[in-house]
C-alpha positions in Angstrom: -22.1 -29.2 -70.3 -25.2 -30.9 -68.9 -26.7 -31.9 -72.2 -25.3 -33.5 -75.3 -27.2 -33.6 -78.6 -30.3 -32.1 -77.0 -30.7 -35.1 -74.5 -30.0 -34.9 -70.8 -27.1 -37.0 -69.6 -27.5 -39.9 -67.2 -26.0 -37.9 -64.3 -28.4 -35.1 -64.9 -31.4 -37.5 -64.8 -30.1 -39.2 -61.7 -29.6 -35.9 -59.8 -33.1 -34.7 -60.8 -34.6 -38.0 -59.6 -32.7 -37.8 -56.3 -33.8 -34.2 -55.6 -37.4 -35.0 -56.5 -37.3 -38.0 -54.1 -35.8 -36.0 -51.2 -38.0 -33.0 -51.6 -41.2 -35.0 -51.4 -40.4 -37.0 -48.3 -40.9 -34.0 -46.1 -44.4 -33.6 -47.5 -45.1 -37.3 -46.9 -43.9 -37.0 -43.3 -46.3 -34.1 -42.8 -49.2 -36.0 -44.4 -48.5 -39.0 -42.2 -48.4 -36.9 -39.1 -51.8 -35.4 -40.0 -53.2 -38.9 -40.6 -52.0 -40.2 -37.3 -53.4 -37.1 -35.5 -56.9 -37.5 -37.1 -56.9 -41.2 -36.3 -56.1 -40.4 -32.7 -59.1 -38.0 -32.6 -61.4 -40.7 -34.1 -60.0 -43.3 -31.6 -61.1 -41.0 -28.8 -64.5 -40.7 -30.4 -64.7 -44.5 -30.3 -64.2 -44.6 -26.6 -66.6 -41.7 -25.9 -69.2 -43.6 -27.9 -68.7 -46.6 -25.8 -68.9 -44.7 -22.5 -72.1 -42.9 -23.4 -74.2 -46.0 -23.9 -75.3 -48.7 -21.6 -77.6 -51.6 -22.3 -81.1 -51.3 -21.0 -81.0 -47.5 -21.2 -84.3 -45.8 -21.9 -84.4 -43.6 -25.0 -85.4 -39.9 -24.8 -88.4 -40.7 -27.0 -90.2 -41.8 -23.8 -92.0 -44.7 -25.4 -91.0 -48.2 -24.4 -91.5 -49.4 -28.0 -88.7 -47.0 -29.1 -86.2 -48.3 -26.6 -83.2 -50.2 -28.1 -82.8 -53.8 -27.2 -79.6 -55.7 -26.3 -78.8 -56.5 -30.0 -78.3 -52.8 -30.7 -75.8 -52.5 -27.9 -74.0 -55.7 -29.2 -73.8 -54.2 -32.7 -72.5 -51.0 -31.2 -69.7 -52.8 -29.4 -68.8 -54.8 -32.6 -68.7 -51.7 -34.8 -66.7 -49.8 -32.2 -64.1 -52.5 -32.0 -63.8 -52.9 -35.7 -63.5 -49.1 -36.1 -60.8 -49.0 -33.5 -59.0 -51.8 -35.3 -59.0 -50.0 -38.6 -57.8 -46.7 -37.0 -55.0 -48.6 -35.2 -54.0 -50.3 -38.4 -53.9 -47.0 -40.3 -51.9 -45.3 -37.5 -49.4 -48.2 -37.2 -48.8 -48.2 -41.0 -48.3 -44.4 -41.0 -46.0 -44.6 -38.0 -44.0 -47.4 -39.7 -43.6 -45.3 -42.8 -42.5 -42.3 -40.7 -40.0 -44.5 -38.8 -38.5 -45.8 -42.1 -38.2 -42.2 -43.4 -36.6 -41.0 -40.2 -34.2 -44.0 -40.0 -33.1 -43.5 -43.6 -32.7 -39.8 -42.8 -30.5 -40.3 -39.8 -27.4 -40.7 -42.0 -27.9 -37.2 -43.5 -28.2 -34.7 -40.6 -28.1 -31.7 -42.9 -31.3 -32.4 -44.7 -34.1 -32.7 -42.1 -37.2 -34.7 -43.1 -35.6 -35.8 -46.4 -34.5 -39.3 -47.2 -33.9 -41.5 -50.2 -36.9 -43.9 -50.1 -38.7 -46.1 -52.7 -41.6 -43.8 -53.6 -43.7 -46.7 -54.8 -43.5 -48.4 -51.5 -44.2 -45.1 -49.7 -47.3 -44.4 -51.9 -48.7 -47.9 -51.4 -48.1 -47.6 -47.6 -49.9 -44.3 -47.6 -52.7 -45.7 -49.6 -53.1 -48.6 -47.1 -53.1 -46.1 -44.3 -55.8 -44.0 -46.0 -57.9 -47.1 -46.7 -57.7 -48.0 -43.0 -58.9 -44.5 -42.0 -61.8 -44.7 -44.5 -62.9 -48.1 -43.2 -62.6 -46.9 -39.6 -64.8 -43.9 -40.4 -67.4 -46.1 -42.0 -67.6 -48.4 -39.0 -67.5 -45.4 -36.6 -70.5 -44.0 -38.5 -72.4 -47.3 -38.2 -71.6 -47.3 -34.4 -72.8 -43.7 -34.1 -76.2 -44.8 -35.7 -76.4 -47.3 -32.9 -75.6 -44.7 -30.3 -78.3 -42.4 -31.7 -80.8 -45.3 -31.6 -80.0 -46.1 -28.0 -80.2 -42.4 -26.9 -83.0 -41.0 -29.1 -85.0 -44.0 -30.1 -85.0 -46.7 -32.8 -85.2 -45.7 -36.5 -88.0 -48.2 -36.9 -90.0 -46.2 -34.3 -90.0 -43.2 -36.7 -88.7 -40.7 -34.1 -88.2 -37.4 -36.0 -85.0 -36.5 -34.0 -83.5 -39.9 -34.7 -84.2 -39.7 -38.4 -82.8 -36.2 -38.6 -79.7 -37.0 -36.7 -78.9 -40.1 -38.7 -79.7 -38.5 -42.0 -77.6 -35.5 -41.4 -74.7 -37.6 -40.1 -74.8 -39.9 -43.1 -74.9 -37.1 -45.6 -72.1 -35.1 -44.0 -69.8 -38.1 -43.3 -70.2 -39.7 -46.8 -69.7 -36.3 -48.5 -66.5 -35.8 -46.5 -65.3 -39.4 -47.2 -66.0 -38.9 -51.0 -63.8 -35.7 -50.9 -61.1 -37.6 -49.0 -61.2 -40.6 -51.2 -61.1 -38.6 -54.4 -58.2 -36.5 -53.3 -56.3 -39.6 -52.1 -56.9 -41.4 -55.4 -55.8 -38.3 -57.3 -52.6 -38.0 -55.3 -51.9 -41.7 -55.7 -52.3 -41.6 -59.4 -50.4 -38.4 -60.0 
C-alpha cells in the first residue's frame, strides 16, 4: 500500500524524485550537445570573419571617403576575440556539465545518459552556458558590423548596401536572440 491516509509515503516521494531526476538528465545531455555544436559553428564564423578582412582594404563602395580606417579593423579584432572567449566559456561549461553527468552515470551502466545529479547546479550551469552563448552572439554581431563596414563601406558614408546589410542582420539576430533568451528563461523558471 503506497499511500496511507490519502498522503504519499516518504518512499513513494523519494522514488518519484529519483525517477524525475534520472529521466531529465538525458534531455540535459542532448541540450548541452546542441549548445556545444552551435558554439562550434559560431567559433568557425569568428575565424572566417577574421580571415576575410585586412586593414587598408578598399571598400566596394569605390569612394575613398567610405573606406574603413585602422580603428575599425582594431575594433573588429577586439570584438572577435571577446566573442570567441564567450563561446569558449559557454562550451567549456557545457562540456563540464556533460562530463559530470557521464562520470556520475558510469556507475550505472544499465541506464544510459541518466544520472543522479543536483538539478539546481545543473540548471545554473546550463544558464551560465546559455548566457555565454548570448554574449558571444552579441559580440559576433558587432564584429560582423565591422566586417560589413570594411567590405561595403562605412555606415557614416550612407552606403545603401551597408545600411541594408547591417539593418537586416540586427533585426534577424536580435529577434532570434529574444526567442532564445525567452525560451531559456522559461525553461529555467519551470
